[in-house]
N, C-alpha and C positions, 0 to 999 in steps of 0.2 A: 154360611157368609164368608170371602175370601177377605185378606187383609193386605197391605204393603204398608209397613211403615217407619219412620223416618227418624233420625235423632240431631240434635242440635244443644245447645246450652249458650245463656246468656248469665251474665251478673249483675248486679245491680243491688242499689244499695234504699230502703225505706225506711218509714217507723210504722208500726201497728199502736198510735197512740188511743189505748183503753187499758184499763187495768184486768180487764182478760190476758191479754199478752205478757203482763209481768215483764220481765229484761226487754223484751223484744218491741217497748215503748216508744224505746229511743232510736234513733236513726243506726241501721246496724245494713252492715252489706248483706247478699245472699248469691250464691252461685246456684242455680238449677240446671240441670238434667233435663231437658224437656223433650218426646217425644210424643211427634202424631202419629197416628195411626188412620186412615180409610181405607175405608170397608162396605163391598159391592156385597150382592146376593149373586151377581155374575160375570165372568171377565169378557173381555174384549174379544174381537178375531184372531188378535195375536197375542190370546193367555194372560191380558194384564188388567191388573184393577188400573191403575196409574200410572204414569210415567213418573220415575222412582226421581231421575233428575227434576223434573217440574216440580215434585211435592217436594225436594231437599229445598229449590227454590225458594216455593212459595212459606216453608218451615223460615227459612233467612228471612224473608221478606218480612214475616209478622212478627219476626222478633230485634228487626231490627232496631225500631224504637224507643225498643226498653234497654238496649245493650248497651252494659255500662251508663245505664240512667240512673236519677235517683229519681225514684218512682215521687215522692212526696212534692215536685217542682212539676211534673207533669199536671196541665188542667185537665188533662181528661177523667183524672183521676183524683179531683179534687173533692175533701168530704167523702172518700171512700177508703176500706181497707181493702189493702192490696196487699189480701192473703192468696199463702198459693192457690187453695182454690179459686180465688177471684181471677188469678192472673190465667189458669185453664180456661175459664170462662173465654177472658177481654184473646186470647190466642187463636181460640176454636173459631171465635165471631172472623176475625183476620182470615181464616182459612177456608172456613164458608163463602166469604166475599171470592176468595180466590177459586173456588169450585165452583161455584154459583157464575163466575164470571168467564169460564170456561179454560181455564189456566193450568189448568192440570192433565188435559187428554183424556178424561175420562169418559166421553163423551154420555155425559149424564147419568150415569150408572153408579154413581157413589149411594147411597146411601146413607152413610154415618161417616162421623167422625169421633175419636177418640184423643183429647192432649191430657198427656198424662209429666207431669212438673216432680221431678224428684229430688227433694230438698236434700236426703243425703244416703246413705244406704238401707237407712233405720225409716225413713218416712215418706210419703211423696202422693199425691192429690193430679185427682184425673177430673175431667167435665168431658160427657160423649153428650150428641144428640143428629137428631137425623138431619138432614140436607130438605 
């Protein structure tokens, strides 16, 4: 399996209103380093998995609606716990949509995408799925 991985980051505000989350129940800020890995069984004729520039643009576009946002105010997240894991899947869905729309110039070779959100140097979560 071949892979190309690109990185960006976001700063958000949110709350996790359940006793499970202790002090994170209240509104707080979070800064995530976001990695998106694009995986393919085969390279294209030019030796690429995806165009790195297009992958970088697709990740930035997926993150743009979240950047500096209070996730508690986003209608699409109403009634949801915007945990690291949940946000990984949300970003994955946006990137999978970009791939299916042909915006990564991968020629349909992509097999999987993995999205990792790093909460800190100690903790991260990820979601990986097939296309």
